C-alpha positions in Angstrom: 0.0 0.1 0.0 2.8 2.4 0.8 4.3 1.8 -2.7 0.9 2.6 -4.2 0.7 5.7 -2.1 4.2 6.8 -3.2 3.4 6.2 -6.9 0.3 8.4 -6.6 2.1 11.0 -4.7 4.9 11.0 -7.3 2.4 11.2 -10.2 0.7 14.2 -8.5 4.1 16.0 -8.2 4.9 15.4 -11.8 1.4 16.7 -12.8 1.9 19.8 -10.7 5.3 20.4 -12.2 3.9 20.1 -15.7 1.0 22.5 -15.0 3.5 25.0 -13.6 5.6 24.7 -16.8 2.6 25.2 -19.0 1.4 28.1 -16.9 4.8 29.8 -17.2 4.9 29.5 -21.0 1.2 30.4 -21.6 0.8 33.6 -23.6 -1.9 36.0 -22.2 -4.7 37.1 -24.5 -3.7 40.7 -24.2 -0.2 39.8 -25.3 -1.6 38.0 -28.4 -3.8 40.9 -29.2 -0.9 43.3 -29.0 1.1 41.1 -31.3 -1.7 40.8 -33.8 -2.2 44.6 -33.9 1.6 45.0 -34.5 1.6 42.4 -37.3 -1.5 43.9 -38.9 -0.1 47.3 -38.9 3.1 46.2 -40.5 1.3 44.2 -43.2 -0.9 47.2 -44.0 2.1 49.4 -44.5 3.7 46.8 -46.7 0.5 46.6 -48.7 0.3 50.3 -49.1 4.0 50.5 -50.3 3.2 47.7 -52.9 0.1 49.5 -54.0 2.2 52.7 -54.6 4.9 50.7 -56.5 2.3 48.9 -58.6 0.7 52.3 -59.6 4.1 53.8 -60.5 4.9 50.7 -62.6 1.5 50.9 -64.4 1.9 54.6 -65.1 5.5 54.1 -66.4 4.4 51.3 -68.7 1.5 53.4 -70.1 3.8 56.3 -70.7 6.5 54.2 -72.5 
């Protein structure tokens, strides 16, 4: 019985350690939203630059 108790106790310790590790590495929703906003802003700026470049290229090709 003591061996069984020790096994259960050890399993609980392992589970607790695993839960702690997961909690330490878990990204909070607010952090994810901030990251999403930053990425979206960068992508919109890149898209705007590509649009300007495409318009310039189109204008040059029509002039030439």
